[in-house]
All heavy atoms as TSV, in Angstrom:
chain	resi	resn	atom	element	x	y	z
A	1	MET	N	N	56.944	33.199	-36.307
A	1	MET	CA	C	56.419	31.930	-36.851
A	1	MET	C	C	55.747	31.173	-35.724
A	1	MET	O	O	55.977	31.307	-34.584
A	1	MET	CB	C	57.563	31.072	-37.377
A	1	MET	CG	C	57.965	31.195	-38.832
A	1	MET	SD	S	56.794	31.474	-40.073
A	1	MET	CE	C	56.514	29.848	-40.645
A	2	VAL	N	N	54.910	30.274	-36.201
A	2	VAL	CA	C	54.100	29.415	-35.307
A	2	VAL	C	C	54.795	28.038	-35.234
A	2	VAL	O	O	55.291	27.516	-36.216
A	2	VAL	CB	C	52.707	29.287	-35.814
A	2	VAL	CG1	C	51.938	28.246	-35.065
A	2	VAL	CG2	C	51.975	30.635	-35.845
A	3	GLN	N	N	54.759	27.458	-34.054
A	3	GLN	CA	C	55.267	26.109	-33.915
A	3	GLN	C	C	54.419	25.176	-34.656
A	3	GLN	O	O	53.227	25.186	-34.645
A	3	GLN	CB	C	55.248	25.727	-32.450
A	3	GLN	CG	C	55.704	24.271	-32.135
A	3	GLN	CD	C	57.180	24.084	-32.372
A	3	GLN	OE1	O	58.007	24.939	-32.156
A	3	GLN	NE2	N	57.528	22.923	-32.946
A	4	GLN	N	N	55.064	24.305	-35.490
A	4	GLN	CA	C	54.319	23.330	-36.356
A	4	GLN	C	C	54.508	21.965	-35.776
A	4	GLN	O	O	55.584	21.580	-35.371
A	4	GLN	CB	C	54.840	23.372	-37.771
A	4	GLN	CG	C	54.742	24.705	-38.481
A	4	GLN	CD	C	53.324	24.943	-38.935
A	4	GLN	OE1	O	52.591	24.009	-39.362
A	4	GLN	NE2	N	52.882	26.177	-38.831
A	5	TYR	N	N	53.414	21.132	-35.803
A	5	TYR	CA	C	53.459	19.735	-35.387
A	5	TYR	C	C	52.976	18.897	-36.523
A	5	TYR	O	O	52.183	19.344	-37.343
A	5	TYR	CB	C	52.534	19.486	-34.185
A	5	TYR	CG	C	52.971	20.204	-32.906
A	5	TYR	CD1	C	52.423	21.433	-32.559
A	5	TYR	CD2	C	53.903	19.662	-32.087
A	5	TYR	CE1	C	52.827	22.117	-31.387
A	5	TYR	CE2	C	54.356	20.345	-30.904
A	5	TYR	CZ	C	53.756	21.521	-30.617
A	5	TYR	OH	O	54.176	22.170	-29.455
A	6	VAL	N	N	53.481	17.674	-36.625
A	6	VAL	CA	C	53.052	16.774	-37.673
A	6	VAL	C	C	51.958	15.837	-37.058
A	6	VAL	O	O	52.189	15.066	-36.120
A	6	VAL	CB	C	54.257	15.921	-38.213
A	6	VAL	CG1	C	53.774	14.935	-39.221
A	6	VAL	CG2	C	55.363	16.782	-38.709
A	7	VAL	N	N	50.767	15.943	-37.663
A	7	VAL	CA	C	49.585	15.207	-37.232
A	7	VAL	C	C	49.097	14.483	-38.427
A	7	VAL	O	O	48.670	15.106	-39.406
A	7	VAL	CB	C	48.538	16.096	-36.606
A	7	VAL	CG1	C	47.354	15.233	-36.133
A	7	VAL	CG2	C	49.091	16.836	-35.406
A	8	PHE	N	N	49.047	13.155	-38.415
A	8	PHE	CA	C	48.608	12.325	-39.541
A	8	PHE	C	C	49.296	12.680	-40.832
A	8	PHE	O	O	48.682	12.715	-41.884
A	8	PHE	CB	C	47.081	12.415	-39.654
A	8	PHE	CG	C	46.297	11.898	-38.502
A	8	PHE	CD1	C	45.475	12.741	-37.759
A	8	PHE	CD2	C	46.356	10.607	-38.156
A	8	PHE	CE1	C	44.806	12.313	-36.710
A	8	PHE	CE2	C	45.622	10.057	-37.090
A	8	PHE	CZ	C	44.836	10.930	-36.389
A	9	GLY	N	N	50.522	13.020	-40.708
A	9	GLY	CA	C	51.381	13.262	-41.906
A	9	GLY	C	C	51.257	14.671	-42.441
A	9	GLY	O	O	51.837	14.993	-43.495
A	10	ARG	N	N	50.527	15.546	-41.755
A	10	ARG	CA	C	50.373	16.952	-42.184
A	10	ARG	C	C	50.896	17.843	-41.101
A	10	ARG	O	O	50.807	17.556	-39.897
A	10	ARG	CB	C	48.945	17.297	-42.434
A	10	ARG	CG	C	48.339	16.463	-43.572
A	10	ARG	CD	C	46.978	16.967	-44.056
A	10	ARG	NE	N	47.210	18.305	-44.548
A	10	ARG	CZ	C	46.208	19.103	-44.947
A	10	ARG	NH1	N	44.983	18.630	-44.917
A	10	ARG	NH2	N	46.452	20.287	-45.418
A	11	GLN	N	N	51.420	19.014	-41.498
A	11	GLN	CA	C	51.920	19.960	-40.532
A	11	GLN	C	C	50.701	20.859	-40.085
A	11	GLN	O	O	49.943	21.347	-40.878
A	11	GLN	CB	C	52.952	20.881	-41.119
A	11	GLN	CG	C	54.234	20.223	-41.334
A	11	GLN	CD	C	55.383	21.155	-41.687
A	11	GLN	OE1	O	55.034	22.321	-42.081
A	11	GLN	NE2	N	56.642	20.736	-41.595
A	12	VAL	N	N	50.532	20.922	-38.760
A	12	VAL	CA	C	49.453	21.685	-38.177
A	12	VAL	C	C	50.023	22.660	-37.171
A	12	VAL	O	O	50.916	22.345	-36.294
A	12	VAL	CB	C	48.468	20.690	-37.370
A	12	VAL	CG1	C	47.370	21.480	-36.761
A	12	VAL	CG2	C	47.973	19.649	-38.348
A	13	GLY	N	N	49.540	23.909	-37.202
A	13	GLY	CA	C	50.029	24.938	-36.314
A	13	GLY	C	C	49.504	24.715	-34.915
A	13	GLY	O	O	48.461	24.115	-34.679
A	14	SER	N	N	50.285	25.198	-33.963
A	14	SER	CA	C	49.929	24.987	-32.558
A	14	SER	C	C	48.645	25.675	-32.136
A	14	SER	O	O	47.860	25.232	-31.335
A	14	SER	CB	C	51.045	25.490	-31.638
A	14	SER	OG	O	51.290	26.895	-31.860
A	15	HIS	N	N	48.348	26.813	-32.872
A	15	HIS	CA	C	47.134	27.510	-32.551
A	15	HIS	C	C	45.878	26.731	-32.996
A	15	HIS	O	O	44.883	26.713	-32.369
A	15	HIS	CB	C	47.076	28.905	-33.232
A	15	HIS	CG	C	47.247	28.928	-34.684
A	15	HIS	ND1	N	48.426	28.627	-35.263
A	15	HIS	CD2	C	46.330	29.152	-35.659
A	15	HIS	CE1	C	48.279	28.667	-36.612
A	15	HIS	NE2	N	46.988	29.044	-36.852
A	16	TRP	N	N	45.994	25.915	-34.054
A	16	TRP	CA	C	44.910	25.047	-34.501
A	16	TRP	C	C	44.650	23.929	-33.459
A	16	TRP	O	O	43.574	23.587	-33.180
A	16	TRP	CB	C	45.185	24.484	-35.860
A	16	TRP	CG	C	45.006	25.509	-36.960
A	16	TRP	CD1	C	45.947	26.178	-37.682
A	16	TRP	CD2	C	43.714	25.893	-37.483
A	16	TRP	NE1	N	45.411	26.978	-38.566
A	16	TRP	CE2	C	44.013	26.878	-38.492
A	16	TRP	CE3	C	42.381	25.599	-37.227
A	16	TRP	CZ2	C	43.021	27.481	-39.225
A	16	TRP	CZ3	C	41.426	26.244	-37.936
A	16	TRP	CH2	C	41.707	27.182	-38.905
A	17	LEU	N	N	45.774	23.379	-32.998
A	17	LEU	CA	C	45.614	22.338	-31.949
A	17	LEU	C	C	44.957	22.886	-30.691
A	17	LEU	O	O	44.179	22.200	-30.049
A	17	LEU	CB	C	46.999	21.727	-31.656
A	17	LEU	CG	C	47.645	20.977	-32.796
A	17	LEU	CD1	C	49.076	20.528	-32.384
A	17	LEU	CD2	C	46.813	19.724	-33.142
A	18	ALA	N	N	45.360	24.106	-30.287
A	18	ALA	CA	C	44.792	24.727	-29.134
A	18	ALA	C	C	43.234	24.984	-29.277
A	18	ALA	O	O	42.454	24.638	-28.396
A	18	ALA	CB	C	45.528	25.987	-28.763
A	19	MET	N	N	42.901	25.443	-30.435
A	19	MET	CA	C	41.457	25.740	-30.736
A	19	MET	C	C	40.671	24.399	-30.760
A	19	MET	O	O	39.499	24.340	-30.223
A	19	MET	CB	C	41.304	26.511	-32.030
A	19	MET	CG	C	41.742	27.931	-31.971
A	19	MET	SD	S	41.343	28.929	-33.401
A	19	MET	CE	C	42.255	28.121	-34.631
A	20	ALA	N	N	41.241	23.380	-31.360
A	20	ALA	CA	C	40.590	22.117	-31.376
A	20	ALA	C	C	40.383	21.507	-29.970
A	20	ALA	O	O	39.343	20.962	-29.634
A	20	ALA	CB	C	41.365	21.113	-32.260
A	21	THR	N	N	41.440	21.642	-29.131
A	21	THR	CA	C	41.352	21.140	-27.778
A	21	THR	C	C	40.260	21.865	-26.970
A	21	THR	O	O	39.463	21.287	-26.335
A	21	THR	CB	C	42.727	21.265	-27.083
A	21	THR	OG1	O	43.669	20.565	-27.835
A	21	THR	CG2	C	42.663	20.759	-25.664
A	22	LEU	N	N	40.288	23.205	-27.062
A	22	LEU	CA	C	39.270	23.965	-26.324
A	22	LEU	C	C	37.830	23.710	-26.873
A	22	LEU	O	O	36.904	23.663	-26.100
A	22	LEU	CB	C	39.628	25.465	-26.410
A	22	LEU	CG	C	40.869	25.880	-25.616
A	22	LEU	CD1	C	41.176	27.345	-25.924
A	22	LEU	CD2	C	40.764	25.620	-24.196
A	23	GLY	N	N	37.687	23.543	-28.179
A	23	GLY	CA	C	36.382	23.317	-28.718
A	23	GLY	C	C	35.888	21.900	-28.319
A	23	GLY	O	O	34.656	21.756	-28.008
A	24	THR	N	N	36.749	20.913	-28.303
A	24	THR	CA	C	36.319	19.602	-27.891
A	24	THR	C	C	36.021	19.635	-26.366
A	24	THR	O	O	34.998	19.004	-26.004
A	24	THR	CB	C	37.446	18.593	-28.163
A	24	THR	OG1	O	37.819	18.601	-29.512
A	24	THR	CG2	C	37.074	17.189	-27.720
A	25	LEU	N	N	36.729	20.312	-25.615
A	25	LEU	CA	C	36.474	20.356	-24.186
A	25	LEU	C	C	35.095	21.098	-23.953
A	25	LEU	O	O	34.282	20.594	-23.150
A	25	LEU	CB	C	37.576	21.135	-23.442
A	25	LEU	CG	C	37.456	21.279	-21.949
A	25	LEU	CD1	C	37.504	19.928	-21.289
A	25	LEU	CD2	C	38.565	22.171	-21.403
A	26	GLY	N	N	34.850	22.223	-24.603
A	26	GLY	CA	C	33.627	22.932	-24.495
A	26	GLY	C	C	32.449	22.081	-24.939
A	26	GLY	O	O	31.396	22.100	-24.284
A	27	GLY	N	N	32.617	21.401	-26.048
A	27	GLY	CA	C	31.559	20.560	-26.540
A	27	GLY	C	C	31.215	19.428	-25.649
A	27	GLY	O	O	30.040	19.058	-25.355
A	28	GLY	N	N	32.270	18.806	-25.008
A	28	GLY	CA	C	32.013	17.719	-24.043
A	28	GLY	C	C	31.337	18.195	-22.794
A	28	GLY	O	O	30.406	17.571	-22.281
A	29	ILE	N	N	31.691	19.410	-22.336
A	29	ILE	CA	C	30.993	19.961	-21.159
A	29	ILE	C	C	29.570	20.272	-21.465
A	29	ILE	O	O	28.669	20.034	-20.661
A	29	ILE	CB	C	31.712	21.217	-20.706
A	29	ILE	CG1	C	33.077	20.852	-20.103
A	29	ILE	CG2	C	30.899	21.997	-19.675
A	29	ILE	CD1	C	34.002	21.993	-19.723
A	30	ALA	N	N	29.312	20.847	-22.673
A	30	ALA	CA	C	27.947	21.166	-23.061
A	30	ALA	C	C	27.058	19.918	-23.120
A	30	ALA	O	O	25.888	19.901	-22.676
A	30	ALA	CB	C	27.922	21.906	-24.383
A	31	LEU	N	N	27.624	18.860	-23.685
A	31	LEU	CA	C	26.873	17.584	-23.737
A	31	LEU	C	C	26.614	16.994	-22.386
A	31	LEU	O	O	25.572	16.355	-22.098
A	31	LEU	CB	C	27.608	16.626	-24.653
A	31	LEU	CG	C	27.584	16.860	-26.123
A	31	LEU	CD1	C	28.526	15.890	-26.887
A	31	LEU	CD2	C	26.176	16.788	-26.664
A	32	ALA	N	N	27.621	17.046	-21.530
A	32	ALA	CA	C	27.478	16.503	-20.174
A	32	ALA	C	C	26.444	17.275	-19.350
A	32	ALA	O	O	25.736	16.652	-18.542
A	32	ALA	CB	C	28.806	16.563	-19.430
A	33	MET	N	N	26.304	18.545	-19.585
A	33	MET	CA	C	25.349	19.351	-18.791
A	33	MET	C	C	23.910	19.282	-19.356
A	33	MET	O	O	23.005	19.726	-18.687
A	33	MET	CB	C	25.844	20.797	-18.701
A	33	MET	CG	C	27.073	20.971	-17.900
A	33	MET	SD	S	27.674	22.633	-17.844
A	33	MET	CE	C	26.332	23.500	-17.011
A	34	GLY	N	N	23.747	18.854	-20.541
A	34	GLY	CA	C	22.509	18.758	-21.157
A	34	GLY	C	C	21.708	17.544	-20.713
A	34	GLY	O	O	22.166	16.799	-19.771
A	35	GLY	N	N	20.597	17.320	-21.322
A	35	GLY	CA	C	19.829	16.063	-20.976
A	35	GLY	C	C	18.598	16.423	-20.233
A	35	GLY	O	O	18.149	17.514	-20.076
A	36	LYS	N	N	17.946	15.300	-19.784
A	36	LYS	CA	C	16.705	15.496	-19.088
A	36	LYS	C	C	16.894	15.984	-17.657
A	36	LYS	O	O	17.718	15.524	-16.937
A	36	LYS	CB	C	15.991	14.080	-19.081
A	36	LYS	CG	C	14.639	14.151	-18.481
A	36	LYS	CD	C	13.968	12.730	-18.615
A	36	LYS	CE	C	12.619	12.755	-18.055
A	36	LYS	NZ	N	11.960	11.429	-18.098
A	37	LYS	N	N	16.104	17.009	-17.364
A	37	LYS	CA	C	16.141	17.560	-16.009
A	37	LYS	C	C	15.113	16.893	-15.101
A	37	LYS	O	O	14.002	16.581	-15.544
A	37	LYS	CB	C	15.789	19.086	-16.076
A	37	LYS	CG	C	16.630	19.853	-16.987
A	37	LYS	CD	C	18.057	19.969	-16.573
A	37	LYS	CE	C	18.813	20.925	-17.514
A	37	LYS	NZ	N	20.116	20.431	-17.756
A	38	LYS	N	N	15.524	16.655	-13.909
A	38	LYS	CA	C	14.587	15.974	-12.929
A	38	LYS	C	C	13.676	17.073	-12.429
A	38	LYS	O	O	14.027	18.159	-12.106
A	38	LYS	CB	C	15.369	15.385	-11.727
A	38	LYS	CG	C	16.224	14.245	-12.141
A	38	LYS	CD	C	16.889	13.628	-10.970
A	38	LYS	CE	C	17.769	12.423	-11.372
A	38	LYS	NZ	N	18.411	11.850	-10.230
A	39	SER	N	N	12.376	16.656	-12.309
A	39	SER	CA	C	11.417	17.598	-11.784
A	39	SER	C	C	11.525	17.706	-10.221
A	39	SER	O	O	11.945	16.762	-9.563
A	39	SER	CB	C	9.993	17.144	-12.073
A	39	SER	OG	O	9.668	15.961	-11.389
A	40	LYS	N	N	11.285	18.921	-9.750
A	40	LYS	CA	C	11.490	19.119	-8.362
A	40	LYS	C	C	10.368	18.483	-7.504
A	40	LYS	O	O	10.524	18.259	-6.338
A	40	LYS	CB	C	11.531	20.612	-8.042
A	40	LYS	CG	C	12.698	21.339	-8.607
A	40	LYS	CD	C	12.687	22.787	-8.346
A	40	LYS	CE	C	13.900	23.491	-8.893
A	40	LYS	NZ	N	13.923	24.921	-8.656
A	41	GLU	N	N	9.176	18.268	-8.149
A	41	GLU	CA	C	8.044	17.723	-7.436
A	41	GLU	C	C	8.138	16.243	-7.196
A	41	GLU	O	O	7.351	15.701	-6.383
A	41	GLU	CB	C	6.791	18.086	-8.182
A	41	GLU	CG	C	6.460	19.542	-8.264
A	41	GLU	CD	C	5.190	19.845	-8.990
A	41	GLU	OE1	O	4.297	18.923	-9.090
A	41	GLU	OE2	O	5.048	20.986	-9.464
A	42	GLN	N	N	9.049	15.600	-7.866
A	42	GLN	CA	C	9.144	14.152	-7.720
A	42	GLN	C	C	9.792	13.817	-6.363
A	42	GLN	O	O	10.908	14.266	-6.062
A	42	GLN	CB	C	9.920	13.573	-8.839
A	42	GLN	CG	C	10.028	12.061	-8.819
A	42	GLN	CD	C	10.825	11.504	-10.009
A	42	GLN	OE1	O	11.436	12.262	-10.763
A	42	GLN	NE2	N	10.808	10.219	-10.150
A	43	GLY	N	N	9.147	13.073	-5.567
A	43	GLY	CA	C	9.644	12.702	-4.263
A	43	GLY	C	C	9.551	11.202	-4.045
A	43	GLY	O	O	9.300	10.457	-5.062
A	44	PRO	N	N	9.685	10.792	-2.844
A	44	PRO	CA	C	9.558	9.291	-2.628
A	44	PRO	C	C	8.142	8.912	-2.838
A	44	PRO	O	O	7.171	9.679	-2.744
A	44	PRO	CB	C	9.959	9.148	-1.175
A	44	PRO	CG	C	9.770	10.528	-0.587
A	44	PRO	CD	C	9.984	11.500	-1.641
A	45	PRO	N	N	7.927	7.646	-3.226
A	45	PRO	CA	C	6.529	7.186	-3.488
A	45	PRO	C	C	5.681	7.138	-2.203
A	45	PRO	O	O	6.168	6.925	-1.126
A	45	PRO	CB	C	6.765	5.786	-4.003
A	45	PRO	CG	C	8.073	5.354	-3.480
A	45	PRO	CD	C	8.880	6.575	-3.373
A	46	ILE	N	N	4.389	7.404	-2.404
A	46	ILE	CA	C	3.434	7.371	-1.266
A	46	ILE	C	C	2.906	5.950	-1.214
A	46	ILE	O	O	2.262	5.466	-2.086
A	46	ILE	CB	C	2.333	8.401	-1.537
A	46	ILE	CG1	C	2.881	9.804	-1.573
A	46	ILE	CG2	C	1.293	8.255	-0.413
A	46	ILE	CD1	C	1.885	10.836	-1.968
A	47	ASN	N	N	3.234	5.305	-0.125
A	47	ASN	CA	C	2.746	3.924	0.098
A	47	ASN	C	C	1.481	3.928	0.923
A	47	ASN	O	O	1.539	3.638	2.120
A	47	ASN	CB	C	3.845	3.067	0.804
A	47	ASN	CG	C	5.057	2.925	-0.047
A	47	ASN	OD1	O	4.975	2.885	-1.291
A	47	ASN	ND2	N	6.237	2.877	0.559
A	48	ALA	N	N	0.355	4.282	0.324
A	48	ALA	CA	C	-0.941	4.299	1.025
A	48	ALA	C	C	-1.646	3.032	0.778
A	48	ALA	O	O	-1.602	2.400	-0.288
A	48	ALA	CB	C	-1.726	5.481	0.473
A	49	SER	N	N	-2.492	2.602	1.787
A	49	SER	CA	C	-3.199	1.380	1.652
A	49	SER	C	C	-4.488	1.562	0.832
A	49	SER	O	O	-4.976	0.544	0.321
A	49	SER	CB	C	-3.566	0.844	3.065
A	49	SER	OG	O	-4.340	1.781	3.694
A	50	ASN	N	N	-5.015	2.817	0.741
A	50	ASN	CA	C	-6.222	3.013	-0.084
A	50	ASN	C	C	-6.143	4.434	-0.678
A	50	ASN	O	O	-5.299	5.253	-0.335
A	50	ASN	CB	C	-7.499	2.750	0.694
A	50	ASN	CG	C	-7.605	3.625	1.906
A	50	ASN	OD1	O	-7.058	4.675	1.965
A	50	ASN	ND2	N	-8.240	3.046	2.958
A	51	ALA	N	N	-7.153	4.743	-1.497
A	51	ALA	CA	C	-7.101	6.034	-2.172
A	51	ALA	C	C	-7.397	7.225	-1.195
A	51	ALA	O	O	-6.888	8.296	-1.411
A	51	ALA	CB	C	-8.246	6.087	-3.242
A	52	ALA	N	N	-8.188	6.939	-0.176
A	52	ALA	CA	C	-8.522	8.067	0.735
A	52	ALA	C	C	-7.257	8.423	1.533
A	52	ALA	O	O	-7.020	9.630	1.784
A	52	ALA	CB	C	-9.632	7.561	1.753
A	53	GLU	N	N	-6.470	7.491	1.964
A	53	GLU	CA	C	-5.283	7.751	2.635
A	53	GLU	C	C	-4.250	8.512	1.777
A	53	GLU	O	O	-3.619	9.431	2.251
A	53	GLU	CB	C	-4.639	6.444	3.139
A	53	GLU	CG	C	-3.409	6.598	4.027
A	53	GLU	CD	C	-2.799	5.339	4.522
A	53	GLU	OE1	O	-3.388	4.245	4.235
A	53	GLU	OE2	O	-1.787	5.391	5.195
A	54	GLU	N	N	-4.176	8.091	0.482
A	54	GLU	CA	C	-3.316	8.782	-0.408
A	54	GLU	C	C	-3.717	10.259	-0.594
A	54	GLU	O	O	-2.929	11.143	-0.667
A	54	GLU	CB	C	-3.264	8.024	-1.731
A	54	GLU	CG	C	-2.308	8.653	-2.730
A	54	GLU	CD	C	-2.253	7.872	-4.009
A	54	GLU	OE1	O	-2.799	6.775	-4.139
A	54	GLU	OE2	O	-1.622	8.370	-4.959
A	55	ALA	N	N	-5.036	10.476	-0.742
A	55	ALA	CA	C	-5.532	11.812	-0.855
A	55	ALA	C	C	-5.235	12.662	0.345
A	55	ALA	O	O	-4.862	13.841	0.238
A	55	ALA	CB	C	-7.028	11.856	-1.132
A	56	PHE	N	N	-5.348	12.084	1.532
A	56	PHE	CA	C	-5.046	12.729	2.755
A	56	PHE	C	C	-3.576	13.154	2.850
A	56	PHE	O	O	-3.238	14.286	3.218
A	56	PHE	CB	C	-5.411	11.853	4.004
A	56	PHE	CG	C	-4.941	12.452	5.331
A	56	PHE	CD1	C	-5.648	13.513	5.858
A	56	PHE	CD2	C	-3.831	11.999	5.936
A	56	PHE	CE1	C	-5.232	14.045	7.092
A	56	PHE	CE2	C	-3.377	12.507	7.150
A	56	PHE	CZ	C	-4.115	13.568	7.719
A	57	ILE	N	N	-2.752	12.264	2.492
A	57	ILE	CA	C	-1.258	12.512	2.491
A	57	ILE	C	C	-0.889	13.651	1.527
A	57	ILE	O	O	-0.157	14.585	1.857
A	57	ILE	CB	C	-0.430	11.227	2.184
A	57	ILE	CG1	C	-0.647	10.209	3.331
A	57	ILE	CG2	C	1.039	11.583	2.019
A	57	ILE	CD1	C	-0.049	8.855	3.052
A	58	LYS	N	N	-1.398	13.590	0.352
A	58	LYS	CA	C	-1.174	14.587	-0.677
A	58	LYS	C	C	-1.679	15.942	-0.197
A	58	LYS	O	O	-1.023	16.977	-0.378
A	58	LYS	CB	C	-1.804	14.218	-2.013
A	58	LYS	CG	C	-1.039	13.156	-2.756
A	58	LYS	CD	C	-1.665	12.824	-4.094
A	58	LYS	CE	C	-0.865	11.705	-4.784
A	58	LYS	NZ	N	-1.504	11.431	-6.125
A	59	ASP	N	N	-2.916	16.037	0.365
A	59	ASP	CA	C	-3.477	17.251	0.863
A	59	ASP	C	C	-2.620	17.759	2.029
A	59	ASP	O	O	-2.346	19.001	2.096
A	59	ASP	CB	C	-4.919	16.986	1.328
A	59	ASP	CG	C	-5.635	18.278	1.717
A	59	ASP	OD1	O	-5.484	19.266	0.943
A	59	ASP	OD2	O	-6.255	18.330	2.755
A	60	PHE	N	N	-2.169	16.922	2.870
A	60	PHE	CA	C	-1.352	17.335	3.984
A	60	PHE	C	C	0.038	17.971	3.488
A	60	PHE	O	O	0.407	19.005	3.937
A	60	PHE	CB	C	-1.050	16.186	4.952
A	60	PHE	CG	C	-0.115	16.501	6.049
A	60	PHE	CD1	C	-0.595	17.162	7.178
A	60	PHE	CD2	C	1.222	16.201	6.014
A	60	PHE	CE1	C	0.237	17.506	8.256
A	60	PHE	CE2	C	2.050	16.557	7.087
A	60	PHE	CZ	C	1.534	17.201	8.191
A	61	LEU	N	N	0.585	17.302	2.509
A	61	LEU	CA	C	1.876	17.832	1.971
A	61	LEU	C	C	1.648	19.164	1.265
A	61	LEU	O	O	2.487	20.081	1.374
A	61	LEU	CB	C	2.481	16.813	1.060
A	61	LEU	CG	C	2.996	15.537	1.689
A	61	LEU	CD1	C	3.477	14.570	0.569
A	61	LEU	CD2	C	4.159	15.863	2.590
A	62	ARG	N	N	0.545	19.307	0.531
A	62	ARG	CA	C	0.232	20.541	-0.135
A	62	ARG	C	C	0.110	21.708	0.826
A	62	ARG	O	O	0.583	22.740	0.715
A	62	ARG	CB	C	-0.994	20.392	-1.004
A	62	ARG	CG	C	-1.295	21.586	-1.882
A	62	ARG	CD	C	-2.525	21.469	-2.738
A	62	ARG	NE	N	-2.788	20.113	-3.285
A	62	ARG	CZ	C	-3.776	19.326	-2.922
A	62	ARG	NH1	N	-4.625	19.734	-1.930
A	62	ARG	NH2	N	-3.955	18.146	-3.484
A	63	ASN	N	N	-0.679	21.405	1.945
A	63	ASN	CA	C	-0.881	22.442	2.968
A	63	ASN	C	C	0.443	22.804	3.644
A	63	ASN	O	O	0.678	23.993	3.980
A	63	ASN	CB	C	-1.895	21.953	3.973
A	63	ASN	CG	C	-3.299	21.957	3.433
A	63	ASN	OD1	O	-3.577	22.671	2.508
A	63	ASN	ND2	N	-4.132	21.118	4.019
A	64	ALA	N	N	1.258	21.827	3.958
A	64	ALA	CA	C	2.552	22.125	4.545
A	64	ALA	C	C	3.451	22.935	3.665
A	64	ALA	O	O	4.103	23.855	4.125
A	64	ALA	CB	C	3.246	20.765	4.863
A	65	GLU	N	N	3.400	22.711	2.343
A	65	GLU	CA	C	4.174	23.537	1.415
A	65	GLU	C	C	3.661	24.980	1.374
A	65	GLU	O	O	4.445	25.923	1.272
A	65	GLU	CB	C	4.172	22.937	0.043
A	65	GLU	CG	C	5.011	21.655	-0.052
A	65	GLU	CD	C	4.911	20.973	-1.392
A	65	GLU	OE1	O	4.139	21.451	-2.263
A	65	GLU	OE2	O	5.606	19.929	-1.574
A	66	LEU	N	N	2.311	25.114	1.416
A	66	LEU	CA	C	1.754	26.465	1.415
A	66	LEU	C	C	2.088	27.252	2.646
A	66	LEU	O	O	2.417	28.418	2.630
A	66	LEU	CB	C	0.244	26.377	1.222
A	66	LEU	CG	C	-0.295	25.918	-0.087
A	66	LEU	CD1	C	-1.810	25.764	-0.043
A	66	LEU	CD2	C	0.083	26.908	-1.182
A	67	GLU	N	N	2.096	26.566	3.837
A	67	GLU	CA	C	2.443	27.223	5.063
A	67	GLU	C	C	3.924	27.640	5.055
A	67	GLU	O	O	4.310	28.682	5.547
A	67	GLU	CB	C	2.178	26.304	6.266
A	67	GLU	CG	C	0.720	26.153	6.584
A	67	GLU	CD	C	0.420	25.189	7.711
A	67	GLU	OE1	O	1.397	24.882	8.452
A	67	GLU	OE2	O	-0.697	24.806	7.916
A	68	GLU	N	N	4.776	26.748	4.463
A	68	GLU	CA	C	6.205	27.090	4.384
A	68	GLU	C	C	6.413	28.305	3.490
A	68	GLU	O	O	7.254	29.165	3.766
A	68	GLU	CB	C	6.929	25.871	3.866
A	68	GLU	CG	C	8.465	26.050	3.817
A	68	GLU	CD	C	9.173	24.781	3.366
A	68	GLU	OE1	O	8.698	23.634	3.664
A	68	GLU	OE2	O	10.242	24.960	2.708
A	69	ALA	N	N	5.699	28.323	2.375
A	69	ALA	CA	C	5.796	29.507	1.427
A	69	ALA	C	C	5.393	30.739	2.161
A	69	ALA	O	O	5.991	31.780	1.912
A	69	ALA	CB	C	4.941	29.210	0.204
A	70	LYS	N	N	4.313	30.713	2.970
A	70	LYS	CA	C	3.830	31.900	3.687
A	70	LYS	C	C	4.909	32.349	4.670
A	70	LYS	O	O	5.128	33.531	4.874
A	70	LYS	CB	C	2.549	31.625	4.471
A	70	LYS	CG	C	1.345	31.532	3.589
A	70	LYS	CD	C	0.119	31.209	4.356
A	70	LYS	CE	C	-1.122	31.020	3.446
A	70	LYS	NZ	N	-2.303	30.690	4.220
A	71	LYS	N	N	5.577	31.447	5.373
A	71	LYS	CA	C	6.599	31.802	6.320
A	71	LYS	C	C	7.810	32.467	5.608
A	71	LYS	O	O	8.441	33.388	6.153
A	71	LYS	CB	C	7.071	30.601	7.064
A	71	LYS	CG	C	6.081	30.048	8.087
A	71	LYS	CD	C	6.605	28.837	8.817
A	71	LYS	CE	C	5.589	28.271	9.789
A	71	LYS	NZ	N	6.111	27.064	10.492
A	72	GLN	N	N	8.140	31.989	4.387
A	72	GLN	CA	C	9.245	32.505	3.702
A	72	GLN	C	C	8.937	33.935	3.175
A	72	GLN	O	O	9.814	34.764	2.966
A	72	GLN	CB	C	9.686	31.623	2.555
A	72	GLN	CG	C	10.290	30.341	3.064
A	72	GLN	CD	C	10.687	29.406	1.869
A	72	GLN	OE1	O	10.407	29.695	0.723
A	72	GLN	NE2	N	11.332	28.337	2.198
A	73	LYS	N	N	7.675	34.232	2.894
A	73	LYS	CA	C	7.298	35.554	2.381
A	73	LYS	C	C	7.492	36.602	3.452
A	73	LYS	O	O	7.946	37.719	3.251
A	73	LYS	CB	C	5.843	35.549	1.928
A	73	LYS	CG	C	5.550	35.122	0.569
A	73	LYS	CD	C	4.190	35.301	0.177
A	73	LYS	CE	C	3.921	34.949	-1.305
A	73	LYS	NZ	N	2.561	35.191	-1.689
A	74	HIS	N	N	7.155	36.286	4.755
A	74	HIS	CA	C	7.255	37.277	5.815
A	74	HIS	C	C	8.594	37.413	6.337
A	74	HIS	O	O	9.541	37.122	6.481
A	74	HIS	CB	C	6.299	36.879	6.897
A	74	HIS	CG	C	4.863	36.903	6.535
A	74	HIS	ND1	N	4.144	38.072	6.502
A	74	HIS	CD2	C	3.992	35.944	6.038
A	74	HIS	CE1	C	2.949	37.838	6.068
A	74	HIS	NE2	N	2.839	36.550	5.817
């Protein structure tokens, strides 16, 4: 026989309580892990005084990332 517990005036088997506990735990974990993912490209803001300086900084960062990718390939 299964151990019976009284929940809200009804008898409930221990296996039902275990399944409900594991289901609630799994659902909570799934909800906590979901949501909006942060993009990897988002970094600190570029505080440039004009558009030319901002373009230079972006170009420099792009070239640095390409060089880093080349180093990792070899």
